N, C-alpha and C positions, 0 to 999 in steps of 0.2 A: 503492500499500500504506500503511495505517494500524496502527498498533501505539500498542494502549490500555493501561497499567500500573496497575490499581486497586489502592492498597497495602493498605486497610484487609480487604481478600480476600488478597491475593497474591496477584492474577490478571492473567495477561498474555492481550488479546484480540488477532490478529493478522489485519486485513481486508485481505485479498485484491482485493476486487471489491464493488460494490454490487452485485450479484446475490443474487435471492429464494435463501434457504435453504428448500429442499424435505427436506433428509437430513443429521440430524448424526448421527457415526457415534463411538466411542469405541475411540481405539488403547490406549490403556489408562489407570486410574482418575483419570489425572490430564489426560489430551490427550484433546482431539475434534478432528474436525473437523466443520465446514459440508458441503454441496456444492447445487449446484444442481438443477436437473430434469437438467441433461445428464449430469452426474458432474462437472463441477467444480468445484476447491477453489476455497470463495468466502471459508473462513475456520475462524482455529486457534483456540481454549480453552486454558491452560495452568493449570491452576490448580498452587499451589503451586509456583509462578513462581521466586520465587528460588534453589531447591533444586533446580528443574528444569530450570530453563532461562537461570542465570549472568544475571539480568535486570539486575544491578550494573552492567553491561558493554556496552553496544549499537553495533554499529560496523557503517556504510556502505561499501559499494564497488562501485563500476561498474567494469568488465573490460569494455575493446574488444577488440575479435577479434585486432588486434594484438599487444595486449599477452598475451591467452591464449595464443598459440603460444609466444613469449619465456618464460610462465611454466610449460609445457607440455615445454621442452626441445628444438620445436623453432626453427631459423634466421627470423629477421626475414626476412620478404620483402625483396628485393631492388626498391631505387625504380629507374626507367627512368632 
């Protein structure tokens, strides 16, 4: 995944894959999604990103299966 922010136009582009865009759908007047021929998400464009997406802060967190169970309130699996 790649995120590009164009400061001059206050536009964020989130690329989920390198697939060919076949269709662009308008979600609202500031958010558009790009789909491939199978309907899979290829990218998303966010206009006025400073207001729409709090672009000033970006965080990435990878959660493993064990961490998800703990955060969901389930007890961790017992070790043999």
